[in-house]
N, C-alpha and C positions, 0 to 999 in steps of 0.2 A: 685593527682597532675596535674595542669593545665598548658599549655604553653601560649604564648602572641597569642592573637585572631587575625586573619586576614579574608579577604573576599576571597570568592570563588563560583565557579558554583555548585549548588547540584545536584549530579548525580540522583537523585531518582525523581526531579522534575523539574530540568534543570532552577532553579530559583537563581537569585543571593543572596547569604546570609553572614552572619557572622560565621567564622569557630573556633570551639573549640577544639584543640586537647588535649586528656586525655589518660592516663592509667590505668589500675587497675591490682590487681594481685589475681587470683583464689585461692580457697582454696586448690589447688595443687600446690602453689607456681609459677603458670605459669603467665607471663606478658601477658596482651592483650593491644594492642593501638587502639584506636576508635576516629572516628571526628564527631563532631556534627555540623550540619548546622542549623543556626538560621535565620529565615525569615517570616518576619510578624508574630511573635509569634508562629510558626510552627517549632517543631525539629525534624529532620531526622538523625539518627544516623547511620553509616557506621563502621563497623569492619575492621580495616587495618591489620588485623594478619593473613596472610597466606591467604590473599584475593584473591581466585581462579578467579577472574573475570579479573583480569591482564591479563590470558592467552588469553583472549577473546577479539576480535576487538570490538569495539564501536557498539553496537547493536545487536551482535551476540548470546548472552545469552538470551535477550529479544526474539530475533526471534525463538530460539531454544525452549523457555519456551512456547511460543504461538502456534508453530507447535504441541507440545505435548498435549496440553490443549485442542486444538478444534480437535484433532485427533480422527477418530473412535473408537482408543482404550481407549482412556481415557474416564471414566464414568463421567457423569456430578452429582455434590454434592459438599458438603463441603469438603474442604480438606486443610490439613496444610502443611508449608512448609517441613515437613520430609516426607510427602507424595510424593511430588514433587521429592525432593533429591533422595529418593528410587527408583522412576520410572528413573530417569536419570543417576544412581549410573554404571548400565552396562557400558553405551556408554561414561560416563564422570565420573569416578570413584573418581577425586581428586576436583571436584567440591564444592563449601564452600557454606554451609548453609546460611551463612550471604549474598553472594552474589546472591544467589536465592530469599531470602527475600526481598532485596533492590529491585530487580527487579520485584517481584510480587508487591510491593508496588506502584512502578512506574506505570504499568499496570494497578493498580486499579485508579490510579489518571487518567487514560486516558479513562476508561470506560470499557476495557476489561474485568476486573474481580472486582466482587464486593466482600468485606471484612467486617468480623463480628467478634468482640471480645467475647469470652465465658470465663469468668475466666481468667485465666492466658494464655489461647491460643488464637492465631489469627488464623481465619478461612478464605479460600477464596471460591469464588463460580464464576463458569465459567458464566460469562454475555452474551456471544455469543454462540448461538446455529447456526448449520448450516442452518437450515430452517428459521432463523431470518435475514439470510444475502440476501434473495431474494428481487428483487423488478422487476418494469417494464419498460424497455427502451422504450419509445415511440417513441422518433424520435432522429437521431445522425447525426452531421456534421462532417466529419473527412477530414483532409488536410494534404498533404504531402507537403514539401517545400523544393526545392533543393538549399539552403540557401549557399552552397559553388560552386555552378556553377560547379559540378563535376558529376551530373547523379545519386547520390547517395540517393537524396531527404530524408536527416536525420531528418529534424524537422518533427516531428509528432503534431497535434493538434486535442483534441478531444472535441467536444460540443455536450452534450447528456441533454435531458429531461426526467428525471426519474421521477416515481410515485411510491408509495407505496400502494401495493395492498394486504397488510396483515392488520390485526386487531391490529398490536401493533406498536408504535414508530420505526422507522429504524434511528439507530445511524451510521452505517458503510456501505460503499460501497465497494465490493470486486473487484478488477480488476486484469486481467491478461495481461501482456506485452510479446510479442513474437518477437524473433529477428534472423536474419540470420548470424549475427557476435558474437564471445564470448565478453562479457563484464561484468563489474559489475555494480550495481544499482546506486552508487554514481556517476558515470561516465555519466549518463543520463541526468543530470541537471532537475531532475523531479520536477514539480510544479502543483499543483491542486488548484482549486478555487471554490468557491461556487458563482455564478453569481448572486445570488438575493441580496448580499450585500458585492462582491468583496472580501470576505476574505478568506485566504489561509488555505486550508484545511491540517490537519495533516496528515502524510503519515506513515504507519507502515508496514515495509516489512516482510511479511511472509515467503516468499523464495526467495531467490536470487541466482539461477542458472546463468550458462553462457549465457544462450538464451532463459531462461524463467523467469520471474519476477511476483511474486503473491503478491499482494499489499491488504492493507485495507485503505481507506480513511475516517477518521473522520469527519462527518459533523459539522459544525459550529453550529448548532442547530438541533435538531431532527426533521427528516421528518414524520409527523403524516398521519395516514390511508386516503388513498385517496388524498392525498395532492403531488403536483408537484413540481420541483425545477430543474434549469438548472444548471449544473455543467461542468467543462472543465479541462483539464490539457493537458499538454505539456512535452515533452521529445525528445531527440536526441539520434537516432539509424540509423545507415546506412542501405541502402536497396541495397546491392550490387545485389541481384538476380533479381534486377529491376522487381520485382513483389509483390503485396499485396493480400493478402487473408482476408476478412472477413465473419464472420458465425453470424446469429442472433440467441440470444436465446430466444426472446420473439416476439410477432406481433409488428410490427413498422408501424406507419402512415407513416413515411418517411426517407428516407436514401440518404447522398448525400457525394460523395467522390471527392475529386478535388486534383491534382497536380499542382503545381505552379513552373513553370521553366522560365528562360531567356533563355534557350536553345530549339529549336524544337525537339519534341521527335514523335513517333509513339506510339499510347496507343490503347489496346483493352481490352475487357471486356466480361466476361462470367458468366451466373448466373444459378446456380444449384437449383433446386427446390425440398423441402422435400418431396412433396407427391407424385410427377412425376418421380422423379430421373433421370432426364434428364438434359442435359448440353446445355443451348441456348446462342449463340453469340449475345452480346446487344452490340456491339461497335459503330453501327450506331446511338445509343442513347445518345453519348459522345457528350458533346457541348464544343467549343473551344472559348475562349474569351480572354481578356487580360484587364490590369489596370495599373496604373502610376507607379508602382512597377516591375510588371511581366509582361515580353513579350508574355507569353503562359500560359493561365489557360486553364486545361481540365478537365470538371466537369460531373459527372453521377449521376442521381436522380433516386431513386426507390421509389415507393409508395405502401402501403399495404404489406410490405415484411414479409413474415411468417416466423414462428420459424424453425430454423436449415437450412435455405435457405443461398447458400453458393455464394458469390460475389468474382470473382477474375480478378483484374486489373494487365495487364501487358504493360512493356512500353521498348521501345529502342531507339537508336540515329538515326534521319534522316540519 
């Protein structure tokens, strides 16, 4: 039996499609309701009977699946929906296999997973390995803006030149955001772009702790071996401790950090080298200037930054 068709957004691929709602009765005389999303000739089925995904906020189940699949405990190789359900059953005993399946297919459409059909079974393969997520950050420009004139410098802007130093294409860029106040990722207004074509990058939230966010940025096109590309992202997160710490993970040819303010502040900076393990005061290297929008711009630039060097910038009101 079929009901009247309607339009809606497919939860699997987030595209608009025609909805058909149906129900069937299995051999045990139990009735199941399900929804079919039809868009561009593609059909996605969603079981509406006891759908446990309703118990999760949007994106939560997807995040849980990503965390488990890319964790050290999860063995790579082909796996079925039932394997994931068994893996999650201890922590989420009521989770529904149909909810898992729809989210796994969603992750496949994003490139996190690959899938292959063998007979009646659909298998998935972890397409992201820990060593395949590494890259070289050759240079970085980081800007903190006091957009509310309250001294909290909430606006963060990152512009970085990345290079793929591996022998395989790079599809995802991992990022970690740390803050001094409790907040949820959705409140940060996070936006990432590929500056080579100005396209917005899809953001996958791997972990959303109150003061730590782990993300995967999906590149609009793969970064091939030895290829370079400039990416940027922005977000709003207050800095009440009036301090920012940066640690280099790779050798960098240049790093620049700037604070934009309309109120005068006093800025100091220290640099801890990885080889000598000493802390140097480099406050004298801070340059002050201004432009049409900002009365006070404080910048510090470093060249040939070594891995695991730590730069700490502090500021206070005059």
